[in-house]
SERO-4910 file (N, C-alpha, C, O; in steps of 0.05 Angstrom, whole numbers):
BEGIN
 pado doro    nc1    nc2    nc3   cac1   cac2   cac3    cc1    cc2    cc3    oc1    oc2    oc3
  Met    A   1806    806  -5547   1784    823  -5557   1758    814  -5543   1753    791  -5539
  Ala    A   1742    834  -5535   1717    828  -5521   1698    814  -5540   1696    820  -5564
  Thr    A   1682    795  -5528   1662    781  -5544   1638    799  -5548   1629    813  -5530
  Val    A   1628    799  -5573   1604    814  -5580   1580    797  -5574   1579    774  -5584
  Arg    A   1561    807  -5558   1538    791  -5551   1513    808  -5556   1513    832  -5554
  Phe    A   1491    793  -5563   1466    806  -5571   1443    793  -5557   1444    769  -5551
  Thr    A   1422    808  -5552   1399    797  -5537   1380    782  -5556   1371    760  -5550
  Lys    A   1374    795  -5579   1354    783  -5597   1363    786  -5625   1369    808  -5635
  Gly    A   1364    763  -5640   1373    764  -5668   1353    751  -5687   1339    733  -5679
  Leu    A   1354    760  -5711   1338    748  -5733   1357    735  -5753   1374    748  -5764
  Phe    A   1354    709  -5756   1370    694  -5775   1354    691  -5801   1334    677  -5802
  Ile    A   1364    704  -5823   1350    702  -5849   1368    686  -5867   1392    691  -5870
  His    A   1356    665  -5879   1372    651  -5899   1356    645  -5924   1333    639  -5924
  Asn    A   1370    647  -5946   1359    641  -5972   1358    610  -5975   1377    596  -5969
  Glu    A   1335    600  -5983   1332    571  -5984   1351    558  -6004   1356    534  -6003
  His    A   1363    575  -6022   1382    564  -6042   1411    569  -6033   1430    562  -6048
  Ala    A   1415    580  -6009   1442    587  -6001   1458    562  -5992   1447    545  -5978
  Gly    A   1483    561  -6000   1502    541  -5990   1491    513  -5994   1478    507  -6014
  Ser    A   1497    496  -5975   1486    468  -5975   1457    469  -5968   1448    484  -5951
  Gln    A   1442    452  -5981   1413    451  -5976   1406    432  -5953   1382    428  -5947
  Arg    A   1426    420  -5941   1420    401  -5920   1411    415  -5895   1425    434  -5886
  Glu    A   1389    407  -5884   1379    420  -5859   1399    419  -5836   1400    438  -5821
  Pro    A   1414    397  -5833   1434    397  -5811   1454    420  -5812   1464    429  -5791
  Val    A   1460    430  -5836   1479    453  -5839   1466    477  -5826   1479    492  -5811
  Ile    A   1441    482  -5832   1427    505  -5821   1425    503  -5791   1430    522  -5776
  Glu    A   1419    479  -5781   1417    475  -5752   1444    479  -5739   1446    489  -5716
  Gln    A   1465    472  -5753   1493    476  -5743   1498    506  -5740   1510    515  -5720
  Val    A   1490    522  -5761   1494    550  -5760   1479    562  -5736   1490    578  -5721
  Ile    A   1454    554  -5733   1438    565  -5711   1450    558  -5684   1449    575  -5666
  Ser    A   1460    534  -5681   1472    526  -5655   1496    544  -5648   1500    551  -5625
  Val    A   1512    551  -5668   1534    570  -5663   1524    598  -5657   1534    611  -5639
  Leu    A   1504    607  -5671   1493    633  -5666   1482    636  -5638   1485    656  -5625
  Lys    A   1470    614  -5628   1458    616  -5601   1478    619  -5579   1471    626  -5557
  Glu    A   1504    613  -5585   1525    618  -5566   1530    647  -5561   1541    655  -5541
  Ala    A   1523    664  -5582   1528    693  -5580   1503    710  -5578   1504    733  -5571
  Val    A   1480    698  -5586   1455    713  -5586   1436    700  -5567   1431    676  -5569
  Gly    A   1424    715  -5549   1407    704  -5529   1383    690  -5540   1376    667  -5532
  His    A   1370    702  -5560   1346    690  -5572   1348    694  -5602   1351    717  -5612
  Val    A   1346    672  -5617   1348    673  -5647   1322    664  -5659   1313    642  -5654
  Glu    A   1311    680  -5677   1288    672  -5693   1298    668  -5722   1317    680  -5730
  Arg    A   1284    651  -5736   1293    643  -5763   1271    649  -5784   1247    643  -5779
  Lys    A   1279    660  -5806   1261    665  -5829   1275    655  -5854   1299    659  -5857
  Val    A   1260    642  -5872   1271    632  -5897   1260    648  -5920   1236    653  -5922
  Ile    A   1279    657  -5938   1272    671  -5962   1267    650  -5984   1285    634  -5990
  Thr    A   1244    651  -5996   1237    631  -6016   1232    642  -6044   1230    627  -6064
  Glu    A   1230    669  -6046   1225    681  -6072   1237    709  -6074   1242    722  -6053
  Pro    A   1243    719  -6098   1255    745  -6102   1239    767  -6089   1214    768  -6091
  Gly    A   1252    786  -6075   1239    809  -6063   1230    804  -6034   1224    823  -6020
  Glu    A   1230    779  -6026   1220    772  -5999   1239    782  -5978   1230    791  -5956
  Gly    A   1265    781  -5983   1284    790  -5963   1282    820  -5957   1284    828  -5934
  Glu    A   1278    836  -5978   1275    865  -5974   1250    871  -5958   1251    887  -5939
  Lys    A   1228    859  -5965   1203    863  -5951   1205    855  -5922   1196    869  -5904
  Leu    A   1217    832  -5918   1220    821  -5890   1237    840  -5873   1229    846  -5851
  Cys    A   1259    849  -5884   1277    867  -5869   1263    894  -5863   1265    904  -5841
  Tyr    A   1250    905  -5883   1238    931  -5879   1216    931  -5858   1212    950  -5844
  Glu    A   1201    908  -5857   1178    907  -5840   1183    897  -5812   1168    902  -5794
  Thr    A   1206    882  -5808   1209    868  -5782   1234    873  -5767   1235    869  -5743
  Val    A   1256    881  -5780   1282    880  -5766   1286    900  -5745   1305    898  -5729
  Gln    A   1269    920  -5743   1272    940  -5722   1268    929  -5694   1275    941  -5674
  Asp    A   1257    905  -5693   1251    892  -5668   1275    876  -5658   1274    863  -5637
  Tyr    A   1298    876  -5673   1321    859  -5666   1346    876  -5662   1349    897  -5672
  Asp    A   1364    865  -5645   1390    877  -5641   1409    872  -5665   1425    889  -5673
  Ile    A   1406    848  -5677   1423    840  -5699   1408    823  -5719   1390    808  -5711
  Val    A   1414    827  -5744   1403    811  -5766   1426    795  -5778   1446    807  -5786
  Ile    A   1423    769  -5779   1444    751  -5791   1434    741  -5818   1414    727  -5819
  Ile    A   1448    748  -5839   1439    742  -5866   1457    719  -5877   1481    723  -5880
  Tyr    A   1445    697  -5883   1460    674  -5895   1452    672  -5924   1429    664  -5930
  Gly    A   1470    679  -5942   1463    678  -5971   1485    692  -5987   1506    699  -5976
  Gly    A   1481    694  -6013   1500    707  -6030   1496    736  -6033   1480    748  -6018
  Asp    A   1510    748  -6052   1509    777  -6056   1481    787  -6063   1473    809  -6056
  Gly    A   1466    770  -6078   1438    778  -6085   1421    780  -6060   1404    798  -6058
  Thr    A   1423    761  -6042   1408    761  -6017   1416    785  -6000   1398    799  -5989
  Val    A   1442    791  -5998   1451    814  -5983   1440    840  -5996   1431    858  -5981
  His    A   1440    841  -6022   1430    865  -6036   1401    870  -6029   1393    892  -6023
  Glu    A   1385    849  -6030   1357    851  -6023   1353    861  -5994   1338    880  -5989
  Cys    A   1367    848  -5976   1363    855  -5947   1373    883  -5941   1360    897  -5926
  Ile    A   1395    891  -5953   1405    918  -5949   1385    939  -5959   1382    960  -5947
  Asn    A   1372    933  -5981   1351    951  -5991   1328    954  -5972   1314    975  -5973
  Gly    A   1322    934  -5956   1302    937  -5936   1312    952  -5911   1299    969  -5900
  Ile    A   1336    945  -5902   1348    957  -5878   1356    986  -5881   1351   1002  -5864
  Ala    A   1367    993  -5904   1378   1020  -5909   1357   1041  -5908   1363   1064  -5902
  Arg    A   1332   1034  -5913   1310   1054  -5913   1299   1060  -5885   1283   1078  -5882
  Leu    A   1308   1045  -5865   1297   1047  -5838   1311   1070  -5823   1334   1076  -5827
  Glu    A   1297   1082  -5804   1308   1102  -5786   1325   1087  -5765   1347   1096  -5758
  Lys    A   1314   1066  -5753   1328   1050  -5733   1337   1025  -5747   1321   1008  -5755
  Arg    A   1364   1021  -5748   1375    999  -5763   1391    980  -5744   1408    990  -5729
  Pro    A   1385    954  -5745   1400    936  -5728   1429    931  -5739   1434    939  -5762
  Ile    A   1446    919  -5723   1472    910  -5733   1467    887  -5753   1449    871  -5750
  Val    A   1483    887  -5774   1481    866  -5795   1505    848  -5794   1528    858  -5795
  Ala    A   1501    822  -5794   1522    802  -5797   1516    786  -5823   1493    779  -5827
  Val    A   1536    782  -5839   1533    767  -5864   1548    741  -5863   1572    741  -5857
  Leu    A   1535    719  -5868   1548    693  -5870   1549    685  -5899   1528    684  -5912
  Pro    A   1572    678  -5910   1575    672  -5939   1561    646  -5947   1568    625  -5938
  Gly    A   1540    649  -5964   1526    626  -5973   1520    626  -6003   1503    611  -6013
  Gly    A   1535    643  -6018   1531    646  -6046   1554    637  -6063   1572    623  -6053
  Thr    A   1553    644  -6089   1574    635  -6107   1600    651  -6103   1622    639  -6102
  Cys    A   1598    677  -6100   1622    695  -6098   1625    708  -6070   1648    710  -6061
  Asn    A   1603    716  -6058   1605    729  -6031   1623    753  -6031   1640    756  -6013
  Asp    A   1620    771  -6051   1639    793  -6053   1637    813  -6031   1657    823  -6021
  Phe    A   1612    819  -6022   1609    839  -6000   1621    828  -5974   1636    842  -5961
  Ser    A   1614    804  -5967   1625    793  -5942   1655    791  -5943   1669    795  -5923
  Arg    A   1666    783  -5966   1694    782  -5970   1708    809  -5966   1729    811  -5953
  Ala    A   1695    830  -5976   1706    857  -5975   1707    867  -5946   1726    882  -5939
  Ile    A   1688    859  -5929   1689    869  -5901   1703    849  -5883   1702    852  -5858
  Gly    A   1716    829  -5894   1733    812  -5878   1720    789  -5865   1730    778  -5846
  Val    A   1697    780  -5876   1683    757  -5865   1696    732  -5877   1698    730  -5902
  Pro    A   1705    712  -5861   1717    688  -5872   1698    673  -5890   1674    673  -5886
  Glu    A   1709    659  -5910   1693    642  -5928   1684    617  -5914   1663    606  -5920
  Asp    A   1700    608  -5895   1692    584  -5879   1668    592  -5861   1669    611  -5846
  Leu    A   1647    576  -5864   1622    583  -5850   1624    583  -5820   1614    601  -5806
  Asp    A   1638    563  -5808   1642    562  -5779   1657    587  -5769   1650    599  -5749
  Ala    A   1678    594  -5784   1694    618  -5777   1677    643  -5779   1680    661  -5762
  Ala    A   1660    645  -5799   1643    668  -5802   1623    670  -5779   1618    691  -5769
  Cys    A   1612    647  -5771   1594    647  -5749   1607    656  -5723   1595    670  -5706
  Arg    A   1632    649  -5720   1647    657  -5695   1651    687  -5692   1656    697  -5671
  Leu    A   1647    701  -5715   1649    731  -5713   1627    742  -5695   1630    764  -5684
  Leu    A   1605    727  -5691   1584    735  -5673   1595    738  -5644   1585    754  -5628
  Lys    A   1616    723  -5638   1629    724  -5612   1654    741  -5612   1661    753  -5591
  Thr    A   1668    742  -5634   1695    755  -5634   1697    779  -5652   1717    794  -5651
  Gly    A   1678    784  -5669   1680    806  -5689   1676    833  -5676   1668    836  -5653
  Val    A   1682    853  -5693   1678    881  -5685   1657    894  -5702   1653    886  -5725
  Val    A   1643    913  -5691   1622    927  -5706   1634    952  -5719   1646    969  -5706
  Arg    A   1631    954  -5745   1641    977  -5760   1618    990  -5775   1599    978  -5784
  Lys    A   1621   1016  -5778   1601   1031  -5793   1609   1030  -5823   1630   1041  -5831
  Val    A   1593   1017  -5839   1599   1011  -5866   1583   1029  -5885   1559   1033  -5880
  Asp    A   1596   1040  -5906   1581   1056  -5925   1563   1039  -5942   1570   1016  -5950
  Val    A   1540   1049  -5949   1523   1039  -5970   1518   1062  -5989   1522   1085  -5982
  Cys    A   1509   1055  -6013   1505   1076  -6033   1477   1076  -6044   1465   1055  -6048
  Ala    A   1466   1099  -6047   1439   1102  -6058   1441   1107  -6088   1457   1123  -6097
  Met    A   1423   1094  -6103   1420   1100  -6132   1391   1104  -6137   1375   1085  -6136
  Asn    A   1384   1129  -6144   1356   1136  -6147   1341   1127  -6121   1347   1139  -6100
  Asp    A   1323   1108  -6122   1309   1100  -6098   1318   1072  -6089   1304   1059  -6073
  Arg    A   1341   1063  -6098   1351   1037  -6091   1378   1040  -6077   1389   1062  -6075
  Phe    A   1389   1018  -6066   1415   1018  -6052   1432    996  -6063   1422    975  -6071
  Phe    A   1459   1000  -6062   1477    979  -6067   1500    979  -6047   1507   1001  -6036
  Ala    A   1510    956  -6041   1530    953  -6020   1558    951  -6031   1578    960  -6018
  Asn    A   1561    939  -6055   1588    932  -6064   1596    946  -6090   1618    957  -6091
  Phe    A   1579    945  -6111   1586    959  -6135   1562    966  -6152   1540    955  -6148
  Trp    A   1566    984  -6170   1546    993  -6190   1560    993  -6217   1583   1001  -6219
  Gly    A   1546    984  -6238   1560    984  -6264   1542    982  -6288   1519    972  -6286
  Ile    A   1551    992  -6310   1537    989  -6336   1558    981  -6357   1582    984  -6354
  Gly    A   1548    970  -6379   1565    962  -6401   1574    933  -6398   1558    916  -6393
  Met    A   1600    928  -6400   1610    900  -6400   1603    885  -6374   1598    861  -6375
  Ile    A   1602    899  -6352   1597    885  -6327   1569    875  -6326   1564    853  -6316
  Thr    A   1550    890  -6337   1522    881  -6339   1519    859  -6359   1505    839  -6354
  Asp    A   1533    861  -6382   1533    840  -6402   1543    814  -6390   1533    792  -6396
  Thr    A   1564    816  -6373   1575    792  -6361   1554    778  -6343   1551    754  -6345
  Ser    A   1540    794  -6327   1519    783  -6310   1497    770  -6326   1487    749  -6320
  Glu    A   1489    784  -6347   1467    775  -6364   1474    750  -6380   1456    734  -6386
  Asn    A   1499    747  -6386   1508    724  -6403   1515    699  -6388   1522    679  -6400
  Ile    A   1514    700  -6361   1521    676  -6345   1500    654  -6351   1476    659  -6349
  Asp    A   1510    631  -6357   1494    607  -6360   1487    596  -6333   1504    587  -6318
  Glu    A   1461    597  -6326   1453    588  -6299   1459    559  -6294   1464    551  -6271
  Asn    A   1458    542  -6315   1465    514  -6312   1495    511  -6305   1502    495  -6287
  Lys    A   1512    527  -6319   1540    526  -6312   1545    538  -6284   1562    528  -6270
  Lys    A   1530    558  -6277   1534    570  -6250   1529    550  -6228   1544    549  -6209
  Ser    A   1508    534  -6232   1502    514  -6211   1523    492  -6210   1527    480  -6189
  Met    A   1536    487  -6233   1555    465  -6235   1583    474  -6227   1597    459  -6212
  Ile    A   1592    497  -6237   1620    505  -6233   1623    531  -6217   1645    541  -6215
  Gly    A   1601    541  -6207   1603    564  -6188   1616    588  -6200   1608    597  -6222
  Lys    A   1635    600  -6186   1647    625  -6194   1661    624  -6221   1665    645  -6234
  Met    A   1670    600  -6230   1682    598  -6256   1664    607  -6278   1673    616  -6299
  Ser    A   1638    605  -6274   1619    614  -6294   1621    644  -6298   1616    653  -6321
  Tyr    A   1627    659  -6277   1631    688  -6280   1655    694  -6297   1655    711  -6314
  Tyr    A   1677    679  -6292   1701    683  -6308   1697    677  -6337   1706    692  -6354
  Leu    A   1683    655  -6343   1678    648  -6371   1661    669  -6385   1667    677  -6408
  Ser    A   1641    679  -6371   1624    700  -6382   1639    726  -6386   1636    739  -6406
  Ala    A   1656    733  -6367   1672    757  -6369   1691    756  -6392   1694    776  -6407
  Leu    A   1704    733  -6396   1723    731  -6418   1709    734  -6445   1719    747  -6464
  Glu    A   1685    722  -6447   1670    724  -6472   1661    753  -6477   1662    763  -6500
  Thr    A   1653    767  -6456   1644    795  -6458   1667    813  -6466   1664    831  -6482
  Val    A   1691    809  -6454   1714    826  -6460   1722    823  -6490   1731    842  -6502
  Arg    A   1718    800  -6501   1725    795  -6529   1706    810  -6548   1713    817  -6570
  His    A   1680    814  -6539   1660    826  -6557   1646    849  -6543   1622    846  -6537
  Pro    A   1660    871  -6537   1647    893  -6522   1629    910  -6539   1631    910  -6564
  Ser    A   1610    923  -6526   1593    943  -6539   1600    970  -6526   1602    972  -6502
  Phe    A   1602    990  -6543   1609   1017  -6533   1585   1035  -6532   1566   1031  -6547
  Phe    A   1586   1055  -6514   1563   1073  -6511   1573   1101  -6504   1596   1104  -6496
  His    A   1556   1120  -6508   1564   1148  -6501   1552   1155  -6473   1529   1149  -6467
  Tyr    A   1569   1167  -6457   1561   1175  -6430   1565   1204  -6424   1582   1217  -6436
  Met    A   1549   1215  -6407   1552   1242  -6396   1550   1239  -6365   1529   1231  -6355
  Ile    A   1572   1246  -6352   1573   1243  -6323   1580   1270  -6310   1596   1285  -6320
  Glu    A   1567   1275  -6287   1575   1297  -6270   1582   1284  -6243   1565   1273  -6229
  Ala    A   1608   1286  -6235   1618   1273  -6211   1631   1293  -6193   1652   1304  -6199
  Asp    A   1618   1299  -6170   1628   1319  -6151   1634   1345  -6165   1654   1358  -6160
  Gly    A   1616   1353  -6184   1619   1378  -6198   1636   1377  -6223   1637   1397  -6238
  Arg    A   1649   1355  -6228   1666   1351  -6251   1649   1339  -6274   1636   1319  -6270
  Lys    A   1650   1351  -6298   1635   1341  -6321   1652   1323  -6338   1675   1331  -6346
  Leu    A   1642   1300  -6344   1657   1280  -6360   1639   1270  -6383   1615   1266  -6379
  Glu    A   1650   1267  -6406   1634   1257  -6429   1652   1242  -6448   1676   1250  -6452
  Gly    A   1642   1221  -6461   1657   1206  -6480   1645   1180  -6487   1622   1175  -6481
  Glu    A   1662   1162  -6499   1653   1135  -6506   1667   1115  -6486   1690   1118  -6479
  Ala    A   1652   1095  -6478   1663   1075  -6460   1652   1047  -6465   1630   1044  -6477
  Ala    A   1666   1027  -6456   1657   1000  -6457   1644    992  -6431   1628    974  -6429
  Met    A   1651   1007  -6409   1640   1000  -6383   1645   1024  -6364   1665   1038  -6366
  Val    A   1626   1029  -6347   1629   1047  -6324   1622   1032  -6299   1601   1020  -6297
  Val    A   1640   1033  -6279   1635   1019  -6254   1641   1038  -6231   1660   1054  -6231
  Ala    A   1624   1037  -6210   1629   1051  -6185   1633   1031  -6163   1615   1015  -6157
  Leu    A   1656   1031  -6151   1663   1010  -6131   1661   1021  -6103   1672   1042  -6096
  Asn    A   1646   1006  -6086   1646   1011  -6058   1663    991  -6044   1674    996  -6022
  Gly    A   1666    967  -6056   1684    946  -6047   1703    939  -6068   1701    948  -6091
  Asn    A   1723    923  -6062   1744    917  -6081   1743    890  -6094   1762    881  -6107
  Tyr    A   1720    876  -6091   1717    850  -6103   1693    849  -6121   1671    858  -6114
  Ile    A   1696    837  -6145   1674    830  -6163   1680    802  -6173   1701    797  -6185
  Gly    A   1661    783  -6170   1666    756  -6179   1690    743  -6165   1703    727  -6177
  Thr    A   1695    750  -6140   1717    742  -6123   1744    753  -6131   1764    748  -6118
  Val    A   1745    769  -6153   1770    781  -6163   1777    805  -6147   1760    824  -6144
  Asp    A   1801    806  -6136   1811    830  -6122   1819    851  -6143   1838    846  -6158
  Leu    A   1804    872  -6145   1808    891  -6167   1832    910  -6162   1840    914  -6139
  Pro    A   1844    922  -6183   1868    938  -6180   1862    967  -6172   1872    986  -6184
  Phe    A   1845    970  -6152   1838    996  -6141   1838    995  -6110   1844    973  -6099
  Gln    A   1833   1017  -6097   1834   1017  -6068   1807   1025  -6056   1805   1043  -6039
  Ala    A   1786   1012  -6066   1759   1018  -6056   1757   1010  -6026   1769    991  -6017
  Asn    A   1742   1026  -6011   1740   1023  -5982   1712   1027  -5973   1700   1048  -5980
  His    A   1701   1008  -5959   1673   1010  -5949   1669   1030  -5927   1646   1034  -5919
  Glu    A   1690   1043  -5918   1687   1060  -5894   1697   1089  -5899   1699   1104  -5879
  Asp    A   1703   1096  -5924   1715   1123  -5928   1696   1144  -5938   1704   1167  -5942
  Gly    A   1671   1136  -5944   1652   1156  -5954   1655   1163  -5983   1644   1182  -5993
  Tyr    A   1670   1146  -5998   1675   1152  -6027   1671   1127  -6044   1672   1104  -6034
  Leu    A   1665   1131  -6069   1664   1111  -6089   1689   1114  -6108   1699   1136  -6112
  Glu    A   1698   1091  -6118   1718   1092  -6139   1703   1090  -6166   1694   1069  -6173
  Leu    A   1702   1112  -6180   1688   1113  -6206   1707   1107  -6228   1727   1121  -6232
  Ile    A   1702   1085  -6243   1721   1076  -6264   1706   1077  -6291   1685   1065  -6294
  Ile    A   1718   1090  -6310   1708   1092  -6337   1728   1077  -6355   1750   1086  -6359
  Val    A   1719   1054  -6365   1737   1037  -6382   1732   1044  -6411   1710   1041  -6421
  Lys    A   1753   1052  -6424   1751   1061  -6452   1755   1039  -6473   1746   1042  -6496
  Asp    A   1767   1017  -6465   1771    995  -6485   1769    969  -6470   1765    968  -6445
  Ser    A   1773    947  -6484   1773    921  -6471   1795    904  -6483   1816    914  -6489
  Gly    A   1790    878  -6485   1811    861  -6496   1833    855  -6477   1829    855  -6452
  Phe    A   1857    849  -6487   1879    840  -6470   1887    860  -6449   1893    852  -6427
  Pro    A   1888    887  -6455   1896    905  -6434   1879    903  -6409   1888    906  -6387
  Leu    A   1852    898  -6413   1835    896  -6390   1840    870  -6375   1839    870  -6350
  Ile    A   1845    849  -6389   1852    823  -6376   1878    827  -6360   1880    817  -6337
  Lys    A   1898    840  -6372   1923    845  -6359   1919    862  -6334   1934    858  -6314
  Glu    A   1900    880  -6335   1894    897  -6312   1887    880  -6287   1896    886  -6265
  Val    A   1871    860  -6292   1863    842  -6270   1886    824  -6261   1890    820  -6237
  Ile    A   1900    813  -6281   1922    794  -6275   1944    808  -6258   1956    796  -6240
  Gln    A   1949    834  -6264   1971    848  -6250   1961    866  -6228   1973    887  -6222
  Thr    A   1940    858  -6214   1927    874  -6194   1947    884  -6173   1947    908  -6167
  Lys    A   1964    867  -6162   1982    875  -6140   2002    896  -6150   2007    915  -6136
  Lys    A   2013    892  -6174   2032    911  -6185   2019    938  -6190   2031    958  -6184
  Ile    A   1995    938  -6201   1981    963  -6207   1974    978  -6182   1976   1002  -6181
  Lys    A   1965    963  -6161   1959    976  -6136   1983    990  -6125   1982   1011  -6113
  Ala    A   2006    977  -6128   2031    988  -6117   2041   1012  -6132   2051   1031  -6121
  Thr    A   2038   1011  -6159   2050   1032  -6176   2029   1054  -6184   2037   1076  -6190
  Gly    A   2003   1046  -6185   1983   1065  -6194   1983   1068  -6225   1968   1084  -6235
  Glu    A   1999   1051  -6239   2000   1052  -6268   1983   1031  -6280   1990   1007  -6278
  His    A   1960   1039  -6292   1941   1019  -6302   1949   1009  -6329   1960   1023  -6346
  Ala    A   1942    983  -6334   1948    971  -6360   1927    978  -6381   1934    980  -6404
  Ala    A   1903    982  -6372   1881    988  -6391   1877   1018  -6394   1886   1034  -6378
  Asn    A   1863   1025  -6415   1856   1053  -6421   1831   1060  -6405   1809   1053  -6413
  Leu    A   1835   1073  -6382   1813   1079  -6365   1817   1105  -6350   1839   1116  -6348
  Glu    A   1795   1116  -6340   1795   1140  -6323   1786   1132  -6295   1767   1115  -6293
  His    A   1798   1143  -6275   1792   1135  -6247   1788   1160  -6230   1805   1177  -6229
  Tyr    A   1765   1161  -6217   1758   1185  -6200   1749   1175  -6173   1735   1155  -6170
  His    A   1756   1190  -6153   1749   1185  -6125   1727   1204  -6118   1732   1228  -6114
  Val    A   1702   1195  -6116   1679   1213  -6114   1660   1205  -6092   1659   1182  -6083
  Gln    A   1644   1225  -6083   1623   1221  -6063   1596   1217  -6077   1578   1205  -6065
  Ser    A   1593   1228  -6101   1568   1225  -6115   1572   1229  -6145   1592   1241  -6153
  Phe    A   1553   1219  -6161   1555   1224  -6190   1527   1220  -6202   1511   1205  -6191
  Thr    A   1522   1233  -6224   1499   1228  -6240   1509   1219  -6268   1530   1227  -6277
  Ile    A   1493   1202  -6281   1501   1192  -6307   1477   1189  -6325   1456   1180  -6318
  Gln    A   1482   1198  -6350   1463   1194  -6372   1477   1180  -6394   1502   1184  -6398
  Thr    A   1463   1163  -6409   1475   1149  -6432   1458   1155  -6457   1435   1164  -6455
  Asp    A   1470   1149  -6480   1456   1156  -6505   1431   1139  -6510   1415   1145  -6528
  His    A   1428   1118  -6495   1404   1102  -6495   1401   1089  -6467   1422   1085  -6454
  Pro    A   1377   1082  -6458   1374   1070  -6432   1391   1044  -6430   1389   1027  -6448
  Met    A   1406   1041  -6409   1424   1018  -6406   1418   1004  -6380   1413   1017  -6359
  Leu    A   1418    978  -6381   1414    962  -6357   1437    967  -6337   1460    969  -6344
  Ile    A   1430    968  -6311   1449    973  -6290   1452    947  -6273   1432    934  -6266
  Asp    A   1477    941  -6267   1483    918  -6249   1490    930  -6222   1510    945  -6220
  Met    A   1475    922  -6201   1482    930  -6174   1486    905  -6158   1467    889  -6154
  Asp    A   1510    900  -6149   1516    877  -6132   1510    851  -6146   1503    831  -6133
  Gly    A   1511    851  -6173   1505    826  -6188   1476    823  -6195   1468    803  -6208
  Glu    A   1459    843  -6187   1430    842  -6193   1424    862  -6215   1431    886  -6212
  Val    A   1412    854  -6237   1407    871  -6260   1377    875  -6263   1362    857  -6270
  Tyr    A   1368    900  -6257   1339    905  -6259   1333    935  -6264   1310    941  -6271
  Ala    A   1352    953  -6260   1347    981  -6263   1360    991  -6289   1376    976  -6301
  Val    A   1353   1015  -6298   1364   1026  -6322   1373   1055  -6318   1363   1069  -6300
  Thr    A   1392   1065  -6335   1400   1093  -6334   1377   1110  -6345   1361   1100  -6361
  Pro    A   1377   1136  -6337   1397   1151  -6322   1397   1144  -6292   1378   1132  -6282
  Ala    A   1418   1153  -6278   1420   1146  -6250   1434   1169  -6235   1451   1183  -6245
  Val    A   1426   1171  -6210   1438   1190  -6191   1448   1173  -6167   1432   1160  -6154
  Cys    A   1474   1174  -6162   1486   1157  -6141   1501   1174  -6121   1514   1193  -6128
  Asn    A   1498   1166  -6095   1514   1180  -6074   1519   1161  -6051   1504   1142  -6047
  Val    A   1541   1167  -6037   1549   1150  -6015   1536   1159  -5989   1535   1183  -5983
  Lys    A   1525   1139  -5974   1515   1145  -5947   1536   1133  -5928   1537   1109  -5922
  Lys    A   1553   1151  -5918   1576   1143  -5902   1567   1131  -5876   1551   1142  -5861
  Gly    A   1579   1107  -5870   1574   1094  -5844   1544   1088  -5839   1536   1089  -5816
  His    A   1529   1083  -5860   1500   1081  -5857   1491   1056  -5843   1470   1056  -5830
  Ile    A   1506   1034  -5845   1498   1009  -5833   1521    998  -5816   1544    998  -5824
  Asp    A   1514    989  -5792   1533    976  -5774   1535    947  -5781   1515    932  -5780
  Cys    A   1559    938  -5789   1564    910  -5797   1584    897  -5778   1602    910  -5768
  Leu    A   1579    871  -5774   1598    856  -5758   1620    846  -5776   1614    832  -5796
  Cys    A   1644    854  -5770   1667    849  -5788   1690    836  -5772   1689    834  -5747
  Ser    A   1710    827  -5787   1734    817  -5773   1749    840  -5762   1745    863  -5770
  Ala    A   1766    835  -5743   1781    856  -5729   1800    869  -5748   1815    887  -5741
***
């Protein structure tokens, strides 16, 4: 496979990403310099800085290399997606779960991920617009938002992704239900749910979900979960079997859509890529192939 090479790159890293040892960052940069002629470095130190940095500066670069977790990627994508001229994006896993990079085939090993700068292929990856924001991996309300909100930050720093599982288990045991009204590709849907999720990728909290979401097909997998408890846990445990048979363990509805609007009986917090800051109602649509990402072959 031909080596991918770039003239000028911007290396953005979250100061909290991965190991905090400076030699690790210098090691990453030394690998990047083998594939990028000139590399500049910027450090994200506060929320919102990544989006602002990307929106204002990345048009001057051939490639932007983002080292951080899903939150950092979410910020940077929200800056890049609004641009007319968008550079190629490479993501290096530096967070707790790294769901987006995992979904597009970026290795969890940092050295292997860096080597994609030399060996990877560029693919046109879908991103999704919600109102005036963007998400790369998933959108959700209900239990998924409760899970994000209930994560103990002290546990997260100590036990990493296990903190997501513990929060998810607690949320599944004590769900809250809400009334929704959805119009999806002209189809009207209404009822009670514990969770509504729109998947652009197939991983949340490192869990491979029992659906066939694809970052390159121009569609979202819209999932309406009607109940929780053991059937929902079984849904995740039996992912491979469910993908093979299409027979779901939980009581849910599944739609393959390009866009949808949603209203709820009260404003509900929205989780996008693990970041919770917006509320319903929402209008979502897929922007097919909107960003060029460096991926595994």
